[in-house]
Structure formats: C-alpha cells, structure tokens
MMTF fields as JSON, N, C-alpha, C and O atoms, coordinates in Angstrom:
{
  "mmtfVersion": "1.0.0",
  "mmtfProducer": "UNKNOWN",
  "numBonds": 427,
  "numAtoms": 428,
  "numGroups": 107,
  "numChains": 1,
  "numModels": 1,
  "chainsPerModel": [1],
  "groupsPerChain": [107],
  "chainIdList": ["A"],
  "bondAtomList": [4, 2, 8, 6, 12, 10, 16, 14, 20, 18, 24, 22, 28, 26, 32, 30, 36, 34, 40, 38, 44, 42, 48, 46, 52, 50, 56, 54, 60, 58, 64, 62, 68, 66, 72, 70, 76, 74, 80, 78, 84, 82, 88, 86, 92, 90, 96, 94, 100, 98, 104, 102, 108, 106, 112, 110, 116, 114, 120, 118, 124, 122, 128, 126, 132, 130, 136, 134, 140, 138, 144, 142, 148, 146, 152, 150, 156, 154, 160, 158, 164, 162, 168, 166, 172, 170, 176, 174, 180, 178, 184, 182, 188, 186, 192, 190, 196, 194, 200, 198, 204, 202, 208, 206, 212, 210, 216, 214, 220, 218, 224, 222, 228, 226, 232, 230, 236, 234, 240, 238, 244, 242, 248, 246, 252, 250, 256, 254, 260, 258, 264, 262, 268, 266, 272, 270, 276, 274, 280, 278, 284, 282, 288, 286, 292, 290, 296, 294, 300, 298, 304, 302, 308, 306, 312, 310, 316, 314, 320, 318, 324, 322, 328, 326, 332, 330, 336, 334, 340, 338, 344, 342, 348, 346, 352, 350, 356, 354, 360, 358, 364, 362, 368, 366, 372, 370, 376, 374, 380, 378, 384, 382, 388, 386, 392, 390, 396, 394, 400, 398, 404, 402, 408, 406, 412, 410, 416, 414, 420, 418, 424, 422],
  "bondOrderList": [1, 1, 1, 1, 1, 1, 1, 1, 1, 1, 1, 1, 1, 1, 1, 1, 1, 1, 1, 1, 1, 1, 1, 1, 1, 1, 1, 1, 1, 1, 1, 1, 1, 1, 1, 1, 1, 1, 1, 1, 1, 1, 1, 1, 1, 1, 1, 1, 1, 1, 1, 1, 1, 1, 1, 1, 1, 1, 1, 1, 1, 1, 1, 1, 1, 1, 1, 1, 1, 1, 1, 1, 1, 1, 1, 1, 1, 1, 1, 1, 1, 1, 1, 1, 1, 1, 1, 1, 1, 1, 1, 1, 1, 1, 1, 1, 1, 1, 1, 1, 1, 1, 1, 1, 1, 1],
  "groupList": [{"groupName": "MET", "atomNameList": ["N", "CA", "C", "O"], "elementList": ["N", "C", "C", "O"], "formalChargeList": [0, 0, 0, 0], "bondAtomList": [1, 0, 2, 1, 3, 2], "bondOrderList": [1, 1, 2], "singleLetterCode": "M", "chemCompType": "L-PEPTIDE LINKING"}, {"groupName": "THR", "atomNameList": ["N", "CA", "C", "O"], "elementList": ["N", "C", "C", "O"], "formalChargeList": [0, 0, 0, 0], "bondAtomList": [1, 0, 2, 1, 3, 2], "bondOrderList": [1, 1, 2], "singleLetterCode": "T", "chemCompType": "L-PEPTIDE LINKING"}, {"groupName": "VAL", "atomNameList": ["N", "CA", "C", "O"], "elementList": ["N", "C", "C", "O"], "formalChargeList": [0, 0, 0, 0], "bondAtomList": [1, 0, 2, 1, 3, 2], "bondOrderList": [1, 1, 2], "singleLetterCode": "V", "chemCompType": "L-PEPTIDE LINKING"}, {"groupName": "LEU", "atomNameList": ["N", "CA", "C", "O"], "elementList": ["N", "C", "C", "O"], "formalChargeList": [0, 0, 0, 0], "bondAtomList": [1, 0, 2, 1, 3, 2], "bondOrderList": [1, 1, 2], "singleLetterCode": "L", "chemCompType": "L-PEPTIDE LINKING"}, {"groupName": "PRO", "atomNameList": ["N", "CA", "C", "O"], "elementList": ["N", "C", "C", "O"], "formalChargeList": [0, 0, 0, 0], "bondAtomList": [1, 0, 2, 1, 3, 2], "bondOrderList": [1, 1, 2], "singleLetterCode": "P", "chemCompType": "L-PEPTIDE LINKING"}, {"groupName": "SER", "atomNameList": ["N", "CA", "C", "O"], "elementList": ["N", "C", "C", "O"], "formalChargeList": [0, 0, 0, 0], "bondAtomList": [1, 0, 2, 1, 3, 2], "bondOrderList": [1, 1, 2], "singleLetterCode": "S", "chemCompType": "L-PEPTIDE LINKING"}, {"groupName": "ALA", "atomNameList": ["N", "CA", "C", "O"], "elementList": ["N", "C", "C", "O"], "formalChargeList": [0, 0, 0, 0], "bondAtomList": [1, 0, 2, 1, 3, 2], "bondOrderList": [1, 1, 2], "singleLetterCode": "A", "chemCompType": "L-PEPTIDE LINKING"}, {"groupName": "GLY", "atomNameList": ["N", "CA", "C", "O"], "elementList": ["N", "C", "C", "O"], "formalChargeList": [0, 0, 0, 0], "bondAtomList": [1, 0, 2, 1, 3, 2], "bondOrderList": [1, 1, 2], "singleLetterCode": "G", "chemCompType": "PEPTIDE LINKING"}, {"groupName": "ARG", "atomNameList": ["N", "CA", "C", "O"], "elementList": ["N", "C", "C", "O"], "formalChargeList": [0, 0, 0, 0], "bondAtomList": [1, 0, 2, 1, 3, 2], "bondOrderList": [1, 1, 2], "singleLetterCode": "R", "chemCompType": "L-PEPTIDE LINKING"}, {"groupName": "GLN", "atomNameList": ["N", "CA", "C", "O"], "elementList": ["N", "C", "C", "O"], "formalChargeList": [0, 0, 0, 0], "bondAtomList": [1, 0, 2, 1, 3, 2], "bondOrderList": [1, 1, 2], "singleLetterCode": "Q", "chemCompType": "L-PEPTIDE LINKING"}, {"groupName": "LYS", "atomNameList": ["N", "CA", "C", "O"], "elementList": ["N", "C", "C", "O"], "formalChargeList": [0, 0, 0, 0], "bondAtomList": [1, 0, 2, 1, 3, 2], "bondOrderList": [1, 1, 2], "singleLetterCode": "K", "chemCompType": "L-PEPTIDE LINKING"}, {"groupName": "PHE", "atomNameList": ["N", "CA", "C", "O"], "elementList": ["N", "C", "C", "O"], "formalChargeList": [0, 0, 0, 0], "bondAtomList": [1, 0, 2, 1, 3, 2], "bondOrderList": [1, 1, 2], "singleLetterCode": "F", "chemCompType": "L-PEPTIDE LINKING"}, {"groupName": "ILE", "atomNameList": ["N", "CA", "C", "O"], "elementList": ["N", "C", "C", "O"], "formalChargeList": [0, 0, 0, 0], "bondAtomList": [1, 0, 2, 1, 3, 2], "bondOrderList": [1, 1, 2], "singleLetterCode": "I", "chemCompType": "L-PEPTIDE LINKING"}, {"groupName": "CYS", "atomNameList": ["N", "CA", "C", "O"], "elementList": ["N", "C", "C", "O"], "formalChargeList": [0, 0, 0, 0], "bondAtomList": [1, 0, 2, 1, 3, 2], "bondOrderList": [1, 1, 2], "singleLetterCode": "C", "chemCompType": "L-PEPTIDE LINKING"}, {"groupName": "TYR", "atomNameList": ["N", "CA", "C", "O"], "elementList": ["N", "C", "C", "O"], "formalChargeList": [0, 0, 0, 0], "bondAtomList": [1, 0, 2, 1, 3, 2], "bondOrderList": [1, 1, 2], "singleLetterCode": "Y", "chemCompType": "L-PEPTIDE LINKING"}, {"groupName": "GLU", "atomNameList": ["N", "CA", "C", "O"], "elementList": ["N", "C", "C", "O"], "formalChargeList": [0, 0, 0, 0], "bondAtomList": [1, 0, 2, 1, 3, 2], "bondOrderList": [1, 1, 2], "singleLetterCode": "E", "chemCompType": "L-PEPTIDE LINKING"}, {"groupName": "ASP", "atomNameList": ["N", "CA", "C", "O"], "elementList": ["N", "C", "C", "O"], "formalChargeList": [0, 0, 0, 0], "bondAtomList": [1, 0, 2, 1, 3, 2], "bondOrderList": [1, 1, 2], "singleLetterCode": "D", "chemCompType": "L-PEPTIDE LINKING"}, {"groupName": "HIS", "atomNameList": ["N", "CA", "C", "O"], "elementList": ["N", "C", "C", "O"], "formalChargeList": [0, 0, 0, 0], "bondAtomList": [1, 0, 2, 1, 3, 2], "bondOrderList": [1, 1, 2], "singleLetterCode": "H", "chemCompType": "L-PEPTIDE LINKING"}, {"groupName": "ASN", "atomNameList": ["N", "CA", "C", "O"], "elementList": ["N", "C", "C", "O"], "formalChargeList": [0, 0, 0, 0], "bondAtomList": [1, 0, 2, 1, 3, 2], "bondOrderList": [1, 1, 2], "singleLetterCode": "N", "chemCompType": "L-PEPTIDE LINKING"}],
  "groupTypeList": [0, 1, 2, 1, 3, 1, 4, 5, 6, 6, 7, 8, 2, 9, 10, 11, 3, 9, 5, 8, 7, 10, 7, 12, 7, 3, 8, 2, 7, 2, 10, 1, 5, 7, 13, 5, 7, 0, 6, 14, 1, 3, 15, 11, 2, 16, 15, 6, 9, 16, 16, 16, 9, 12, 11, 15, 5, 17, 7, 2, 10, 2, 3, 2, 16, 4, 1, 5, 3, 2, 14, 3, 16, 7, 1, 15, 3, 16, 14, 6, 10, 15, 7, 3, 18, 15, 7, 11, 10, 11, 5, 18, 4, 18, 6, 10, 6, 18, 13, 7, 13, 7, 15, 5, 11, 5, 2],
  "groupIdList": [1, 2, 3, 4, 5, 6, 7, 8, 9, 10, 11, 12, 13, 14, 15, 16, 17, 18, 19, 20, 21, 22, 23, 24, 25, 26, 27, 28, 29, 30, 31, 32, 33, 34, 35, 36, 37, 38, 39, 40, 41, 42, 43, 44, 45, 46, 47, 48, 49, 50, 51, 52, 53, 54, 55, 56, 57, 58, 59, 60, 61, 62, 63, 64, 65, 66, 67, 68, 69, 70, 71, 72, 73, 74, 75, 76, 77, 78, 79, 80, 81, 82, 83, 84, 85, 86, 87, 88, 89, 90, 91, 92, 93, 94, 95, 96, 97, 98, 99, 100, 101, 102, 103, 104, 105, 106, 107],
  "secStructList": [7, 7, 7, 3, 3, 7, 2, 2, 2, 2, 2, 2, 6, 6, 6, 6, 1, 6, 6, 6, 6, 7, 7, 1, 3, 3, 3, 3, 3, 3, 3, 1, 7, 1, 6, 6, 1, 5, 3, 3, 3, 3, 7, 7, 5, 1, 1, 7, 7, 1, 1, 7, 3, 3, 3, 3, 3, 6, 6, 3, 3, 3, 3, 3, 7, 6, 6, 1, 1, 6, 6, 6, 6, 6, 7, 3, 3, 7, 7, 3, 3, 3, 6, 6, 3, 3, 3, 7, 7, 5, 7, 7, 6, 6, 7, 1, 3, 3, 7, 6, 6, 1, 1, 7, 3, 3, 7],
  "xCoordList": [101.923, 102.083, 103.092, 104.055, 103.237, 104.183, 104.244, 103.591, 105.134, 104.784, 106.094, 107.164, 105.901, 107.031, 107.321, 106.564, 108.196, 108.558, 108.71, 108.855, 108.708, 108.737, 110.555, 111.462, 110.601, 111.73, 112.374, 113.604, 111.551, 111.826, 111.924, 112.793, 110.834, 110.914, 112.575, 113.417, 112.41, 113.871, 115.091, 115.734, 115.436, 116.242, 116.424, 117.452, 115.481, 115.312, 116.438, 117.503, 115.727, 116.247, 117.073, 117.422, 118.013, 119.555, 120.106, 121.241, 119.745, 120.649, 120.224, 120.58, 119.393, 119.279, 120.208, 121.224, 120.528, 120.892, 122.782, 123.624, 122.676, 124.166, 124.61, 125.467, 123.823, 124.194, 124.07, 124.068, 123.986, 123.751, 124.95, 125.329, 125.689, 127.022, 126.616, 127.323, 125.049, 124.953, 123.302, 122.593, 123.018, 121.975, 121.235, 122.005, 120.029, 120.224, 118.878, 118.552, 118.301, 116.972, 115.774, 116.189, 114.55, 113.367, 112.995, 113.199, 112.106, 111.385, 109.574, 109.726, 108.393, 107.525, 106.353, 106.323, 105.894, 105.042, 103.579, 103.341, 102.752, 101.808, 101.613, 101.984, 100.939, 100.677, 99.366, 99.349, 98.634, 97.442, 97.94, 98.749, 97.286, 97.477, 96.475, 96.098, 96.206, 96.291, 94.387, 93.695, 94.025, 92.463, 92.085, 90.915, 92.57, 91.639, 91.888, 91.419, 92.469, 92.893, 94.061, 94.301, 94.926, 95.84, 97.128, 96.785, 98.597, 99.067, 100.513, 101.091, 101.329, 102.751, 103.329, 102.969, 104.288, 105.646, 106.482, 106.1, 107.791, 109.126, 110.607, 111.113, 110.958, 112.428, 113.798, 113.954, 114.201, 115.809, 116.211, 116.049, 116.723, 117.681, 118.401, 118.766, 118.987, 120.652, 120.527, 121.449, 119.519, 119.299, 118.109, 117.331, 117.566, 116.393, 116.009, 116.93, 115.0, 114.122, 113.65, 113.686, 113.344, 113.399, 112.546, 112.703, 111.04, 109.665, 109.718, 108.833, 110.69, 110.909, 109.997, 110.517, 109.121, 108.971, 110.442, 110.452, 111.306, 111.76, 111.453, 111.753, 110.979, 110.9, 111.427, 111.141, 112.588, 113.109, 112.836, 112.576, 112.905, 112.286, 113.446, 114.303, 113.495, 114.739, 115.422, 115.806, 116.191, 116.893, 117.603, 118.736, 116.352, 116.419, 115.401, 114.356, 115.847, 115.536, 114.078, 114.222, 112.88, 111.697, 111.222, 110.118, 111.797, 111.241, 109.84, 109.429, 109.192, 107.825, 107.57, 108.071, 106.83, 106.937, 105.158, 104.361, 105.073, 103.573, 102.872, 101.879, 102.445, 101.238, 100.593, 99.403, 101.802, 101.628, 101.798, 102.237, 101.809, 101.776, 99.971, 99.334, 99.637, 98.635, 97.069, 96.058, 97.846, 97.466, 98.002, 97.327, 99.306, 100.169, 100.334, 100.93, 99.474, 99.619, 99.287, 98.095, 100.212, 99.608, 99.883, 99.022, 100.926, 101.612, 102.267, 102.75, 102.313, 103.443, 104.119, 103.324, 105.21, 105.6, 105.84, 106.26, 105.653, 106.358, 107.188, 107.428, 107.925, 108.279, 108.158, 108.418, 107.563, 107.26, 107.499, 107.335, 107.846, 108.368, 107.244, 107.351, 106.265, 105.043, 105.284, 104.769, 106.036, 106.145, 107.323, 108.413, 107.022, 107.826, 107.691, 108.301, 107.332, 106.758, 107.053, 106.826, 107.771, 108.275, 108.077, 108.308, 107.602, 108.07, 106.954, 106.294, 107.376, 106.659, 105.475, 104.917, 104.77, 102.796, 102.941, 103.872, 101.942, 101.391, 100.074, 99.016, 100.229, 99.146, 98.57, 99.152, 97.867, 97.479, 96.136, 95.185, 95.879, 94.489, 93.885, 93.003, 94.552, 93.385, 92.944, 92.018, 93.704, 92.827, 91.479, 91.513, 90.265, 88.856, 89.077, 88.638, 89.588, 89.669, 91.053, 91.723, 91.279, 92.363, 92.178, 91.52, 92.636, 92.439, 92.908, 93.709, 92.266, 93.105, 94.035, 94.26, 95.093, 96.579, 97.556, 98.741, 96.322, 97.568, 98.261, 98.806, 98.219, 98.948, 98.744, 99.366, 97.432, 96.74, 95.54, 94.92, 95.063, 94.084, 93.28, 93.752, 91.951, 91.444, 91.051, 91.153, 90.472, 90.482, 89.339, 89.183],
  "yCoordList": [88.853, 90.001, 90.832, 90.408, 92.268, 92.977, 94.273, 94.659, 94.805, 96.492, 97.232, 97.305, 97.751, 97.675, 99.371, 100.159, 99.707, 101.214, 101.482, 100.489, 102.682, 102.619, 102.971, 103.096, 103.056, 103.196, 104.497, 104.462, 106.169, 106.933, 107.207, 107.984, 106.529, 106.352, 105.251, 105.558, 104.422, 103.516, 104.464, 104.347, 105.299, 106.206, 106.951, 106.813, 107.786, 108.573, 108.097, 108.584, 106.936, 106.562, 105.818, 105.147, 105.612, 105.018, 105.903, 105.641, 108.015, 108.578, 109.371, 110.48, 108.439, 109.118, 108.091, 108.754, 107.105, 106.152, 106.391, 106.146, 106.929, 107.419, 108.85, 109.049, 109.325, 110.527, 110.394, 111.491, 109.75, 108.836, 108.073, 107.984, 107.401, 106.76, 105.259, 104.331, 105.441, 103.448, 103.349, 104.215, 102.118, 101.997, 100.711, 100.521, 99.655, 98.503, 98.872, 98.474, 99.638, 99.951, 101.029, 101.799, 101.035, 101.777, 100.75, 99.576, 101.446, 100.38, 101.415, 102.637, 101.012, 101.695, 101.31, 100.085, 101.611, 101.606, 102.456, 103.311, 102.019, 102.631, 102.758, 101.827, 104.071, 104.021, 104.903, 105.847, 104.776, 105.603, 107.107, 107.271, 107.955, 109.194, 109.917, 109.33, 111.309, 112.32, 112.263, 111.421, 113.263, 113.61, 111.529, 111.223, 110.862, 109.995, 108.787, 107.744, 108.65, 107.44, 106.718, 106.328, 106.627, 106.181, 106.7, 107.445, 106.431, 107.566, 106.999, 106.34, 107.242, 106.237, 106.69, 107.658, 105.95, 106.535, 105.921, 104.856, 106.593, 106.489, 106.258, 107.124, 105.243, 105.806, 105.082, 103.887, 105.382, 104.262, 103.64, 104.19, 102.516, 101.382, 101.292, 101.412, 100.872, 99.926, 98.506, 97.831, 97.932, 96.556, 96.108, 96.97, 95.218, 94.149, 93.887, 93.425, 93.864, 93.508, 91.675, 91.109, 91.187, 89.59, 89.234, 88.586, 90.173, 90.038, 90.72, 90.396, 91.513, 92.697, 91.348, 90.236, 91.397, 91.115, 91.958, 93.173, 91.188, 92.434, 92.338, 91.271, 93.21, 92.593, 93.878, 95.039, 93.274, 94.146, 94.774, 93.974, 95.645, 96.825, 97.321, 98.107, 96.986, 98.304, 98.555, 99.711, 96.87, 97.224, 97.89, 98.065, 98.176, 98.93, 97.857, 97.302, 97.805, 96.699, 97.671, 98.833, 96.971, 97.522, 97.01, 96.472, 97.024, 96.268, 96.976, 98.118, 95.746, 96.245, 95.181, 94.076, 95.808, 95.062, 94.639, 95.279, 92.973, 92.258, 92.612, 91.976, 94.189, 94.489, 95.803, 96.117, 96.555, 97.655, 96.474, 97.116, 95.386, 94.895, 94.489, 95.513, 94.097, 93.975, 95.253, 95.145, 96.179, 97.669, 98.065, 98.699, 97.55, 97.846, 97.283, 97.654, 95.96, 95.196, 95.313, 95.438, 95.293, 96.357, 96.907, 97.458, 97.965, 99.432, 99.409, 98.385, 100.504, 100.995, 102.703, 103.627, 102.983, 104.049, 104.769, 104.066, 105.887, 106.781, 107.392, 107.083, 108.597, 109.941, 110.438, 109.864, 111.949, 112.627, 114.083, 114.421, 115.099, 116.719, 117.459, 117.623, 117.767, 118.755, 120.027, 120.412, 120.815, 122.204, 122.31, 121.86, 123.144, 123.555, 122.462, 122.711, 121.737, 119.85, 118.783, 118.483, 117.944, 117.089, 115.676, 115.571, 114.8, 114.155, 112.206, 111.813, 111.794, 110.289, 110.019, 110.259, 109.528, 109.267, 107.955, 107.206, 107.716, 105.979, 105.731, 106.322, 104.846, 104.236, 103.11, 102.162, 102.696, 102.111, 101.274, 101.639, 100.357, 99.862, 98.845, 98.035, 99.041, 99.612, 99.984, 99.618, 101.051, 102.577, 102.998, 103.278, 103.097, 103.227, 105.035, 105.629, 105.504, 107.426, 107.644, 107.009, 109.004, 109.852, 111.382, 112.3, 111.399, 112.942, 114.156, 113.923, 115.326, 116.26, 116.201, 115.888, 116.33, 116.323, 115.705, 115.925, 114.411, 113.007, 112.45, 111.346, 113.057, 112.208, 111.491, 111.245, 110.947, 109.831, 109.828, 110.764, 108.109, 107.417, 106.6, 106.763, 105.562, 105.116, 103.655, 103.578, 102.38, 101.499, 100.719, 99.647],
  "zCoordList": [84.619, 85.179, 85.224, 85.863, 84.586, 84.468, 83.714, 82.744, 84.362, 84.191, 83.513, 84.118, 82.24, 80.986, 80.881, 81.447, 80.296, 79.764, 78.362, 77.649, 77.778, 76.786, 76.456, 77.278, 74.944, 75.522, 75.627, 75.651, 75.727, 76.324, 77.235, 77.63, 78.117, 79.257, 80.102, 80.945, 79.569, 79.171, 79.347, 80.39, 78.52, 78.212, 79.36, 80.022, 79.702, 81.082, 82.132, 82.51, 82.43, 83.953, 83.847, 84.818, 81.89, 82.334, 82.461, 82.857, 82.203, 82.173, 83.639, 84.038, 84.228, 86.116, 86.122, 86.328, 86.053, 86.602, 86.924, 87.788, 85.773, 84.772, 86.038, 86.9, 85.653, 86.972, 88.146, 88.706, 88.663, 90.293, 90.642, 91.81, 89.449, 89.533, 90.146, 90.539, 90.051, 91.315, 90.866, 90.354, 91.215, 90.944, 90.11, 89.168, 89.983, 89.509, 88.652, 87.534, 89.42, 88.235, 88.997, 89.863, 88.694, 89.066, 89.631, 89.321, 90.983, 91.427, 91.009, 91.01, 90.765, 90.964, 92.008, 92.125, 92.384, 93.483, 93.329, 92.477, 94.3, 94.439, 95.931, 96.646, 96.575, 98.682, 98.714, 97.925, 99.255, 99.086, 99.795, 100.708, 99.163, 98.747, 97.439, 96.425, 97.812, 96.03, 96.119, 96.692, 95.472, 95.431, 94.819, 95.05, 94.448, 93.585, 94.581, 94.125, 95.759, 96.44, 97.01, 98.153, 95.545, 95.294, 94.389, 93.471, 94.488, 93.998, 93.586, 94.45, 92.015, 91.65, 92.728, 93.399, 92.915, 93.681, 92.596, 92.112, 92.087, 91.319, 92.327, 93.041, 92.19, 92.995, 92.511, 92.761, 92.228, 91.834, 93.092, 94.181, 92.935, 93.969, 93.473, 92.304, 95.002, 94.953, 95.04, 94.582, 95.564, 95.598, 95.431, 95.839, 95.047, 95.378, 96.24, 96.913, 96.837, 98.183, 97.967, 96.874, 98.921, 98.774, 97.714, 96.678, 98.552, 97.811, 96.016, 95.224, 95.667, 94.862, 93.417, 93.513, 92.549, 91.244, 90.069, 89.872, 89.577, 88.558, 86.887, 86.352, 86.205, 85.131, 84.398, 84.692, 82.976, 82.7, 80.895, 79.996, 80.75, 80.066, 78.876, 79.282, 77.736, 77.305, 77.791, 77.974, 78.511, 79.335, 80.433, 80.881, 80.646, 82.302, 83.4, 83.059, 84.32, 85.217, 86.019, 86.4, 86.13, 86.669, 87.773, 87.68, 88.906, 90.381, 90.849, 90.643, 91.638, 92.068, 93.634, 93.839, 94.365, 95.403, 94.802, 94.116, 95.598, 95.211, 95.533, 95.181, 96.696, 96.903, 96.038, 96.032, 95.235, 94.02, 93.184, 92.231, 92.8, 91.188, 91.58, 91.334, 91.756, 92.044, 91.062, 90.368, 91.648, 91.473, 89.853, 89.042, 89.634, 88.351, 87.156, 86.146, 87.524, 86.268, 84.885, 84.605, 83.895, 82.913, 82.876, 82.189, 83.097, 83.243, 82.07, 81.585, 81.574, 80.676, 81.113, 80.936, 81.534, 82.062, 80.691, 79.772, 80.497, 79.425, 80.074, 81.242, 79.318, 79.934, 78.113, 77.056, 78.53, 77.555, 77.713, 78.885, 76.892, 77.229, 76.038, 74.822, 76.921, 76.496, 76.902, 77.951, 76.205, 76.313, 77.115, 76.761, 78.63, 79.374, 80.262, 81.301, 80.274, 81.197, 80.615, 79.443, 81.738, 81.244, 82.367, 83.572, 81.452, 83.364, 82.667, 81.705, 83.759, 83.547, 83.575, 84.646, 82.639, 82.41, 82.768, 82.474, 83.436, 83.741, 82.74, 82.958, 81.675, 81.338, 82.013, 81.485, 82.768, 83.733, 83.388, 84.079, 82.581, 83.016, 83.863, 83.58, 85.015, 85.694, 86.399, 87.123, 86.313, 86.904, 86.316, 85.118, 86.955, 86.814, 86.622, 85.637, 87.389, 87.074, 87.682, 88.497, 86.848, 87.051, 87.743, 87.255, 88.509, 88.864, 87.611, 86.706, 87.81, 87.115, 87.022, 85.854, 87.664, 88.055, 87.387, 87.139, 87.029, 86.751, 88.265, 88.27, 89.197, 90.368, 91.215, 92.248, 90.618, 91.431, 90.915, 90.41, 91.146, 90.075, 91.085, 92.21, 91.07, 91.57, 90.452, 89.228, 91.707, 91.136, 91.387, 90.803]
}
C-alpha cells in the first residue's frame, strides 16, 4: 500500500513547509463529503499520530490514517498550474467516479 507525490507536488509541499517554518510532512486523507460522496483532505502536520502510515516520496513524508488508506492506496498526488488555476490533483486508481469540479469522488 502506498501514496506518492510527483516531483512537482513534492517541491510544492517542501516550499509550504519552509514558509511555515515547521512541519514533518503532508497528511492526505478522505472524508465523507462532496457531490460524489468522498472528498480529499490535505494538511501539513507537525507530528505523526500513532496509527499513521508514513510514506516518503521525493524527500517528503506523506502521512495517511489507516481508514483513508483503504480509499487512497496507489494514489499519486500532483501539483499543476493551468492558466490562472493551480493546485493539487489526485490520480486515484480506486475512484470509480469523480464529480465535475474534481473535489470529490466515489468508490
């Protein structure tokens, strides 16, 4: 089981952590929400929880709780700029459908 970052996403996370002045990595998770049923969550973390799964990708720690990992296994997180828009994009092999806005998914 794994969750990875592209080099672009890892670079962006490293910049965010440097600007915060603290943090050990990025927590990736899911919550029940959105028009398709589940939404992704991202937060910078200062310390790991006891049950976190920790992956390292391009020098960045990615922390995932066991419940979310079931839905995120094999996911790659990218960071892209498209015109005036920029942000993280999820490539999740477990998602059966995504909403039009790209903020939620169903399995």
